N, C-alpha and C positions, 0 to 999 in steps of 0.2 A: 609616237606621246600620244595622243585621245588611248589607243588600246591600253598602254600602262596605265592610263586615267581611269578608265575604264576597272579593269583589273583591282585596281588600289579601292577604288571605291567599292566593288564587291564583296571585297577582304573586308572594309570596314565595316557593310552594313551587315554581313555575316558574325563577326566578331563581338558587335554592338546589339546580335539580335534582332536586327530590322528586318530581315525576309521573312516573309510567311513562310509556314511549312507545307502548302501544300494542300491541306485537310483543315482551311479554313480559321487554324490557333496561331499565336506568332510563336516562332521558335525558341525556347526553352531552353539555355547552358546546361549544363547538370550539374554546376557549381552554383545554379539560383536556389535560394532555399524557400522549400514551398511554406505557402501560408498556414498559417495555425488552424487548427479545425473550430478552434474556443468560440464559441461558449460547448462543451458536449459535457453528457451527463454521464454516471458510472450505469444506469441501467434504462430503460424503456420508460421506466414507470417514473422513473426520476425526473424525468424529461415530460411525461403526460403531467406529471403534476407542478413544473413550474410555467409550462402552459397555463394550465389552469388558474396559476397564481397571474400570469399576463392578464388572462384575459377577467379573469375578477377585479385587478386594477386597473385594469387599460392599458395596459404598458406595449401599446404597437411597438414600437422599438425595441424591445425586449425578444419579441412576439417576433420577429424577423431575425432579429439576431441568430435564432434559434434553426434556423433553415439552412441550407447551403447558401454562401456567396456565391457571385459570378469565379473569382480569382480557387475557391476550395474546389467548384464544380470543375473550373478548367485542370487542376494536379491533380485531384484526389478521383474524380470521376470519369469525367470524358477519356482518357486514356484508357480505360476497360469496357466502351461500352460499344458492341457490336455497329452502331452505326460512326461511330470515331472513326472508323479505318477507310483508307484511302480509296478504297474503290469504292465505298457506298457513296463517297461523294456530298458528304452534310457536313456542311460548314459548321465550327465550333458556334460561331453565332446563332447560328440558327437553331442547331440544340440549347443552347442557354437559353434564348430567349421563347423557343417553345416553352421550355419546361417553368420556367421563370413566371413570363405574363402567368398563364395558366395557376402555378402555385401560388404568386400573389393575388389573383382575381379569390382564388378559394380563401386566403386566407382573410380578405375584406370582408366575403361574405360572413365568415365565422364570428370574425371581430364582428362586424354591426348586429349580429342575432345575439352574441352571446355575451359578449361586454359589460365589465360592471357585476356580472352574476357570480355569486358564488356557490361553488361547486365541489365536492371531495374527488378525491379518485377510489374508485372500490376496484376497480379489475381493467385490466388494458389484455386486449388480444390483436391478434392478425389474422385475419380471414382468409388471405390469400397466398400463404407460406411466405416463403423468404427466395431472393435469387442470389445464388451466391457469385459475384466476381474473385480475381487472385486476390485483391488487397482487401476488401470490403463486402458486406452484405447489406441488400434492403429486404427490410423485414414489411412486407408490402398488404395491404388495405386493415388501418387499425382502428378498433373500436373501442369507445373507452365508457366504461363502468361508470355513473357518476352519480352522487346522492348532491342535490339539493340542500338548499339552506330550509326550506321548508320540509325534507326527510324525504321527500320524493326521489326514488332510485329510475334512472333513466340510462340510457345505451344511445351516445351517439359518436356520430362523425365527424370528427372535430378536426381531426388530421389524416393524410395518405399513408405514408410512408418512411419508416427510418431506416437511415442508413447505420450499421455496425461495422468500428473499425478500432481494432486493437485493442478493443474489448470495451469502447467509448461509443456512447450515441449521439445522432444528431437527425434533427427531421430532415429526409430527402424532399419530400414534396408537403403541400400543404391539401393536392389536391383529392377529393374524397370519389369521385366516383369511374 
């Protein structure tokens, strides 16, 4: 009887997605729908413009939504990263936690420095190229040329990298170094 109870418990846990996958992620059933990546943008410039508007209007909530959420990272990014491979032994929570903490701290720094300032996008470039994965591309080391409301133009490091997936763009990370 105890063996039967153990088998039934294991089957119930597996069918409910209750067991860890062994790599630090929860097992995800193939029929579970992936979270939306929204908000996404039609171009990196549209994303940069929305970012500048969020800074100008001091809309921290919008700025946070432009970056990957934990569930978006789990479903769209983590499975394709080399660090997610079981032989690497990096748990999902560590990979996410490290990226999120650094990105969030970078956003707070940028927000404190530039909030409330009116800036117009003039140019956006990525100085460290791209990294291609199976279903997405990461454009690295964003540099933004802006015009301030007094007419001065500057190149700024306001966010670090942008993810491109199926022709849409989302902030991958706010880390700029």
